[in-house]
C-alpha positions in Angstrom: 163.4 167.7 -12.1 165.0 164.7 -10.5 162.8 161.7 -10.0 162.8 160.2 -6.5 160.5 157.3 -7.0 161.0 154.2 -9.1 158.2 153.7 -11.7 156.1 150.6 -10.9 153.4 149.2 -13.2 150.0 147.9 -12.0 151.5 144.4 -11.5 154.1 145.6 -9.0 157.0 145.3 -11.3 159.5 148.1 -12.2 158.9 149.7 -15.6 162.3 150.0 -17.5 163.6 151.9 -20.5 166.6 150.5 -22.3 168.8 153.2 -23.8 169.7 152.8 -27.5 173.4 152.9 -26.6 173.0 149.6 -24.7 170.3 147.9 -26.8 172.3 148.2 -30.1 175.7 147.5 -28.7 177.2 144.2 -30.0 179.6 144.1 -27.0 176.8 143.3 -24.5 174.0 140.8 -24.7 170.3 141.7 -25.0 169.8 140.4 -21.4 172.6 142.6 -20.2 171.0 145.6 -21.9 167.7 144.8 -20.1 169.7 144.5 -16.8 171.2 148.0 -17.5 167.7 149.4 -18.0 166.6 147.8 -14.7 169.6 149.3 -12.8 168.9 152.7 -14.4 165.3 152.5 -13.2 166.2 151.5 -9.7 168.8 154.3 -9.5 166.1 157.0 -9.8 165.9 157.7 -6.0 167.1 160.2 -3.5 170.5 158.4 -3.0 171.2 158.4 -6.7 172.3 154.7 -7.0 171.0 151.2 -7.1 171.7 148.7 -4.2 169.7 145.7 -5.3 171.2 142.3 -4.9 172.1 139.7 -7.5 169.2 137.5 -6.3 166.8 140.4 -6.8 168.0 140.9 -10.4 167.9 137.2 -11.0 164.2 136.9 -10.1 163.3 139.7 -12.6 165.5 138.2 -15.4 164.1 134.7 -15.9 165.4 133.3 -12.6 169.0 133.8 -13.6 171.6 132.5 -11.2 173.5 135.0 -9.0 176.8 134.0 -10.7 175.3 134.8 -14.1 174.1 138.2 -12.9 177.5 138.9 -11.4 179.2 138.3 -14.8 176.6 140.5 -16.5 177.2 143.4 -14.1 181.0 143.0 -14.6 180.6 143.2 -18.4 178.4 146.4 -18.0 181.1 147.9 -15.8 183.8 146.9 -18.2 182.0 148.5 -21.1 181.6 151.8 -19.2 177.8 151.8 -18.5 178.0 151.6 -14.7 180.5 152.0 -11.9 180.5 150.2 -8.6 181.5 151.2 -5.1 181.7 149.0 -2.0 180.8 150.5 1.4 181.3 148.8 4.8 178.3 149.3 7.1 178.2 148.4 10.8 174.9 147.0 11.9 173.1 147.3 15.2 174.5 144.0 16.4 178.1 145.3 15.7 178.5 143.0 12.7 179.9 144.7 9.6 178.7 144.0 6.1 179.5 145.1 2.6 177.0 147.1 0.7 177.3 147.4 -3.1 176.4 150.7 -4.7 175.8 150.7 -8.5 176.0 154.1 -10.1 175.0 154.9 -13.7 178.1 156.2 -15.5 177.0 159.6 -17.0 179.6 159.3 -19.8 178.0 156.2 -21.3 176.1 158.2 -23.9 179.2 159.8 -25.2 181.3 156.7 -24.9 179.0 154.6 -27.0 177.9 157.3 -29.5 179.8 155.4 -32.2 177.6 152.3 -31.5 174.5 154.2 -32.7 176.4 155.5 -35.7 177.4 152.0 -36.7 173.9 150.6 -36.2 172.3 153.4 -38.3 174.9 152.7 -41.1 174.1 149.0 -40.9 170.4 149.8 -41.0 170.8 152.1 -44.0 172.7 149.4 -45.8 170.0 146.8 -45.3 167.3 149.3 -46.2 169.1 150.2 -49.5 169.5 146.5 -50.3 165.8 145.8 -49.7 164.7 148.8 -51.8 166.9 147.6 -54.7 165.5 144.1 -54.4 161.9 145.3 -54.3 162.5 147.6 -57.3 164.1 144.7 -59.3 161.2 142.4 -58.5 158.7 145.1 -59.5 160.3 145.5 -62.9 160.2 141.7 -63.4 156.6 141.5 -62.4 155.6 144.3 -64.8 157.5 142.9 -67.7 155.9 139.4 -67.2 152.4 140.7 -66.5 149.9 138.5 -68.3 152.5 135.9 -69.4 152.3 132.3 -68.2 154.8 131.4 -65.5 157.6 129.2 -66.8 159.8 127.0 -64.6 163.2 125.6 -65.7 163.2 122.3 -64.0 166.6 121.4 -65.3 168.1 123.8 -62.7 166.0 122.8 -59.7 168.1 122.6 -56.6 170.9 124.6 -58.1 172.2 127.6 -56.2 171.2 131.1 -57.4 173.5 132.8 -59.8 175.2 135.9 -58.4 176.2 138.8 -60.6 179.1 140.9 -59.3 179.2 144.6 -59.6 182.1 146.3 -61.4 182.8 148.1 -58.1 182.5 145.0 -56.1 186.1 143.9 -56.1 187.0 142.4 -52.7 190.5 142.8 -51.3 192.8 139.8 -52.0 194.0 137.9 -48.9 197.0 135.6 -49.2 196.7 132.2 -47.7 198.1 131.9 -44.3 199.5 128.9 -42.4 197.0 129.8 -39.6 193.8 130.3 -41.7 191.8 127.1 -42.2 189.9 126.1 -45.3 186.7 127.5 -44.1 188.2 131.0 -43.7 190.4 130.8 -46.7 189.7 133.0 -49.8 191.2 131.6 -53.0 192.5 134.6 -55.0 192.3 132.7 -58.3 188.7 131.9 -57.8 188.0 135.6 -56.8 189.8 136.8 -60.0 187.8 134.4 -62.1 184.5 135.4 -60.6 185.1 139.1 -61.2 186.6 138.7 -64.6 183.6 140.4 -66.2 183.6 143.3 -63.7 183.6 145.9 -66.6 180.3 144.7 -67.8 178.0 147.7 -68.6 174.9 145.9 -67.4 175.9 145.9 -63.7 177.2 149.2 -62.3 175.5 149.5 -58.9 177.8 150.3 -55.9 178.0 147.5 -53.3 176.3 148.1 -49.9 178.2 148.3 -46.6 176.8 144.9 -45.7 178.2 143.4 -48.9 181.6 145.0 -48.4 181.6 143.8 -44.7 181.3 140.2 -45.9 184.6 140.4 -47.7 186.4 140.6 -44.4 184.7 137.7 -42.6 187.8 135.4 -43.1 189.9 137.9 -41.1 187.1 138.2 -38.5 186.9 134.4 -38.1 190.7 134.3 -37.6 190.5 137.0 -34.9 187.6 135.2 -33.2 189.5 131.9 -33.2 192.4 133.6 -31.5 190.2 135.3 -28.8 188.1 132.2 -28.0 191.3 130.0 -27.8 192.6 132.2 -24.9 189.3 133.5 -23.3 186.3 131.5 -22.1 183.9 133.4 -24.3 181.6 132.7 -27.2 181.5 134.9 -30.3 178.3 134.3 -32.3 177.6 135.2 -35.9 175.8 138.4 -35.1 178.9 139.7 -33.2 181.2 138.6 -36.1 179.1 140.6 -38.6 179.5 143.6 -36.3 183.3 143.0 -36.1 183.5 142.8 -39.9 182.3 146.4 -40.0 185.3 147.5 -37.9 187.7 145.5 -40.0 186.3 147.2 -43.1 186.9 150.6 -41.5 190.5 149.6 -40.7 191.0 148.8 -44.4 188.9 151.4 -46.2 189.1 154.4 -43.8 192.6 153.8 -42.2 194.3 152.5 -45.3 195.6 149.3 -43.7 196.0 146.4 -46.2 194.5 143.0 -45.5 198.0 141.6 -45.9 199.2 143.7 -43.0 196.2 142.7 -40.8 196.8 139.0 -41.6 200.5 139.2 -40.9 199.9 141.0 -37.5 197.2 138.5 -36.5 199.7 135.6 -37.3 202.2 137.2 -34.9 199.6 138.0 -32.3 198.4 134.4 -32.3 201.9 133.2 -31.4 202.7 136.0 -28.8 199.3 136.7 -27.1 199.7 137.3 -23.4 203.4 138.3 -23.7 204.9 141.4 -22.1 204.0 144.7 -23.9 201.7 142.8 -26.3 198.5 144.8 -26.7 195.4 143.1 -25.4 193.0 142.6 -28.4 189.6 141.0 -27.6 187.4 142.5 -30.4 187.6 144.0 -33.9 187.2 147.5 -32.4 190.3 147.0 -30.2 192.1 145.6 -33.2 191.5 148.8 -35.1 192.3 151.1 -32.2 195.5 149.3 -31.2 196.7 148.2 -34.6 199.7 150.6 -34.6 200.7 149.3 -31.2 200.4 145.8 -32.4 202.7 146.4 -35.3 205.1 148.2 -33.0 205.2 145.1 -30.8 206.0 143.0 -33.9 208.9 145.3 -34.6 210.2 145.1 -31.1 210.1 141.3 -31.4 212.4 141.5 -34.4 209.7 140.9 -37.0 209.0 143.0 -40.0 205.8 144.8 -40.8 204.1 144.2 -44.1 203.7 147.3 -46.2 200.5 148.0 -48.1 200.6 147.3 -51.8 198.6 150.5 -52.3 199.5 154.0 -50.9 199.5 153.6 -47.1 197.4 156.2 -45.3 198.6 156.7 -41.8 195.9 158.4 -39.6 196.8 161.8 -38.2 197.4 162.2 -34.5 194.2 164.2 -34.2 192.2 161.4 -35.7 193.8 158.8 -33.4 193.0 161.0 -30.4 189.5 161.5 -31.6 189.0 157.7 -31.8 189.7 157.5 -28.0 188.1 160.8 -26.9 184.6 161.7 -28.1 184.4 164.8 -25.9 185.8 167.8 -27.9 187.1 169.7 -24.8 189.1 166.6 -23.6 190.3 165.9 -27.1 191.6 169.5 -27.6 193.2 169.6 -24.2 195.1 166.3 -24.8 196.3 167.4 -28.2 197.5 170.8 -27.0 198.9 169.9 -23.5 200.1 166.3 -24.0 200.7 165.5 -27.7 202.2 168.8 -28.8 204.8 169.1 -26.0 205.7 165.4 -26.5 206.2 166.0 -30.3 208.5 168.9 -29.5 210.7 166.6 -27.5 211.5 164.7 -30.7 211.7 167.9 -32.9 209.1 166.4 -35.4 207.6 169.7 -36.5 204.9 168.0 -38.5 207.3 165.5 -40.2 207.5 161.7 -39.8 203.8 161.1 -39.7 204.1 157.5 -38.9 206.1 158.2 -35.7 203.7 161.0 -34.8 200.8 158.5 -35.0 202.8 156.0 -32.9 203.5 158.8 -30.3 199.8 159.7 -30.0 198.9 156.0 -29.5 201.6 155.6 -26.8 200.4 158.6 -24.9 196.8 157.4 -25.0 197.9 154.0 -23.9 199.7 155.6 -20.9 196.5 157.4 -20.0 194.6 154.1 -20.0 197.2 152.5 -17.8 196.9 155.4 -15.3 193.1 155.3 -15.3 193.1 151.5 -14.9 195.5 151.6 -11.9 193.7 154.5 -10.2 190.4 152.8 -10.6 191.8 149.8 -8.7 193.5 151.7 -5.9 191.9 155.2 -5.4 188.6 155.6 -3.7 186.3 158.6 -4.4 187.4 160.6 -1.3 191.2 160.1 -2.0 190.6 161.1 -5.7 188.9 164.3 -4.6 191.6 165.1 -2.1 194.4 164.7 -4.6 192.4 166.8 -7.2 194.6 167.8 -10.2 197.6 165.8 -8.9 195.8 162.6 -9.8 194.1 163.8 -13.0 195.6 161.6 -15.8 195.8 164.1 -18.6 197.5 166.8 -16.4 199.7 164.1 -15.0 200.9 163.2 -18.5 201.5 166.8 -19.3 203.7 167.3 -16.2 205.5 164.0 -16.9 206.5 165.2 -20.4 207.8 168.4 -18.8 209.7 166.2 -16.3 211.3 164.2 -19.1 212.2 167.3 -21.0 214.4 168.6 -18.2 217.0 165.9 -18.7 216.2 163.6 -21.7 217.4 164.4 -25.2 215.4 162.5 -27.9 213.9 160.1 -25.3 212.7 156.5 -26.0 209.0 155.8 -26.3 209.5 153.2 -23.6 209.6 156.0 -21.1 205.8 156.5 -21.6 205.0 153.3 -19.6 203.6 153.3 -16.1 206.1 150.6 -15.1 209.2 152.5 -16.2 211.7 153.6 -13.5 211.5 157.3 -14.6 207.7 157.3 -14.2 208.2 155.9 -10.7 210.6 158.8 -9.9 208.1 161.2 -11.4 205.4 159.8 -9.1 207.5 160.5 -6.0 208.1 164.0 -7.2 204.4 164.5 -7.7 203.6 163.2 -4.2 205.5 166.1 -2.7 202.7 168.4 -3.9 200.3 166.6 -1.6 200.2 167.4 2.2 200.9 163.9 3.2 202.9 162.9 0.1 200.4 160.4 -1.4 201.2 158.6 -4.6 198.9 160.0 -7.4 198.3 156.4 -8.7 197.8 154.3 -5.6 197.1 156.9 -2.9 199.7 155.4 -0.6 201.8 157.9 1.4 205.6 157.9 1.0 205.9 159.2 4.6 205.4 155.7 6.0 
């Protein structure tokens, strides 16, 4: 049953519940998670949305300034927790004013499901580490029971000795001209420290937390690039979360640290350029890494190959990274990727190109959604119906290309390409007043 009344406690303040998908997401602050819980609480009414002002939110969040609240709301919207609509209302005195409507995005639980998976994996890693520590301390205490405590004062103040596991071999990272001494990992020192890795006495498998720490130099490098071009702060907690994504890029996706470092070097020199992917976190680095290396190739650079066997993710896996909903995922693969693959006569071959094709199609979908979000209001979107639906639009565009193009270039799958503009005019003819499916503007004017 739908609640129509905001829950208020005896002190006259709204009770809030913070969803786990927001509380444990490193991309938003704790204060922003509290704000999301407050918005969710205030949205439980007959209208189905929250219309509170920034000043109201500021009073309930430590007297925060309206500008601060505005930035927090923008970040929640950017991360897919809420959507905002503006409505112009004419008052009794004839003066019009803008009213902001904040809706809870119903897809946020699906969109941030991976956040909970990462958090639970991190929690399990820390629990395992604590259990091993307690077990080791218990063995020492039992073996020394009844014996006097002895202290070696000759080593007072010295750092504790760390024994490395035989499985605990971190990836080797070559020194880069852009990595400073604090982020630099000396391969010679690493090899020396793990020289006794075959020791029989230490065979425990390293935890996820330990393996994540191997990739902090790359994370620090990425953080330096982002902060040098964006007015943001990246704290240590967020860097540790980023290291988990970089670990997945290496261990799950088969990308060598040398390739990542080479791509980051190029990105640092070309950030903000045309057709250069926007990378603002380790998650976007992982999702857009193939696009980033493709940009390096277009610029005339070479892509570093992995020293080990390179594992290129399958198109289905790439699509699954972007689309958590199975129905949407299957539709995109069957009606967008498969027809596009037939244009190039791949037939299951050239796995690297297939992966690049899947990334390109997904990127086109993101471009369409971003442009529509900016131009189409809710009424226009409903009126255009399937004409403006991004996945179906891409499917029809592939059919449009197939009528005249033989082995087309991947550059065609860009919203700014001339052929896509011609396709939009063709699509507009299916609407009664010939409205563009991206902007909603009529071509009859």
